[in-house]
C-alpha positions in Angstrom: 44.0 -43.8 89.6 44.1 -46.1 93.2 41.0 -47.2 93.7 40.1 -47.6 89.7 42.9 -47.8 87.6 42.2 -46.5 85.7 45.8 -45.4 84.3 48.3 -47.1 84.7 51.3 -45.8 87.8 54.0 -45.5 85.8 52.3 -43.2 82.6 50.5 -40.7 85.7 53.9 -39.2 84.9 53.8 -38.5 81.9 50.5 -38.2 81.4 50.3 -34.8 79.5 52.3 -36.3 76.6 51.5 -40.5 77.3 47.4 -40.0 77.1 46.0 -36.7 77.1 48.4 -35.8 72.9 47.9 -39.5 72.2 44.4 -39.7 71.9 44.1 -35.3 70.7 46.5 -36.6 67.5 43.7 -38.8 66.2 41.4 -35.7 65.4 42.9 -35.6 62.7 42.5 -38.5 60.8 38.5 -38.6 62.7 35.1 -38.0 60.3 33.6 -35.7 62.8 30.2 -37.3 60.9 31.0 -40.8 61.8 30.1 -41.7 64.6 32.9 -42.7 67.4 32.4 -45.6 69.0 35.5 -46.1 71.6 35.2 -49.8 72.6 36.9 -50.3 76.3 37.4 -46.5 77.3 38.6 -47.0 80.9 39.8 -43.1 81.4 38.2 -42.4 79.1 41.7 -42.3 76.3 40.2 -41.0 73.0 37.1 -41.0 73.8 36.4 -38.4 76.5 39.8 -36.0 74.5 37.6 -36.2 71.5 34.8 -35.0 72.9 37.1 -32.0 74.6 37.8 -30.4 71.5 33.9 -31.2 70.5 33.3 -33.3 68.5 30.2 -35.5 68.9 28.1 -38.6 68.3 31.2 -40.9 70.3 30.3 -43.2 72.3 32.2 -44.7 75.2 32.0 -49.0 75.3 33.5 -49.4 78.6 32.3 -52.9 80.7 33.2 -52.4 84.2 31.2 -50.1 86.5 32.6 -48.6 88.4 34.9 -46.8 85.1 31.5 -46.4 83.3 30.8 -44.2 86.1 33.8 -42.7 86.4 32.9 -41.7 82.7 30.2 -40.4 83.6 31.0 -37.7 85.5 33.4 -36.9 84.1 31.1 -35.4 81.2 28.8 -34.0 84.3 31.4 -31.9 85.7 32.9 -31.0 82.4 29.6 -31.2 80.8 31.0 -33.0 77.7 28.8 -34.7 75.0 29.0 -38.2 74.8 27.6 -41.3 75.8 28.4 -43.7 78.2 27.1 -47.7 77.5 27.9 -49.7 79.9 28.3 -53.5 78.4 29.7 -55.5 76.6 30.6 -54.0 72.7 28.8 -56.6 72.2 26.0 -56.1 73.6 25.8 -53.2 72.2 22.8 -52.3 69.8 24.5 -50.2 66.8 21.1 -50.7 64.2 20.3 -46.8 65.7 23.4 -45.6 64.6 22.1 -43.1 61.1 26.0 -42.1 60.1 29.8 -44.9 59.6 31.5 -45.6 62.9 34.9 -45.0 63.2 35.8 -47.6 66.5 38.8 -46.4 68.4 40.6 -48.6 71.3 43.4 -48.4 73.6 44.9 -49.6 75.7 42.1 -53.2 75.3 43.4 -56.1 73.8 45.8 -56.3 70.7 45.0 -55.3 67.2 44.7 -58.5 65.3 41.8 -59.4 67.9 40.2 -56.3 67.6 40.0 -56.0 63.9 38.0 -59.3 63.7 
């Protein structure tokens, strides 16, 4: 976290509740047949947590190379099933995704900006 600034320093002490449990609750609302697009994945919240809960078809979209490298390393070390896209979400070619897409994001931007 000190090198790449994955989460805000003020939330390190509440990691379990603030990040992990907050992300885990999404599993109750996401259709497991959808492709999950985690926009601005950063430290992998919520995409990595959903992969731990064995959701499939997850794309973590992160334009910061260091954070993308971190996400790839987590994938390898934990043997998780997701794809890391290193780039702007607008550059992602979604034309080959056959199932519906559920987009998720945390702390990337204001909701109205994300929806537009």
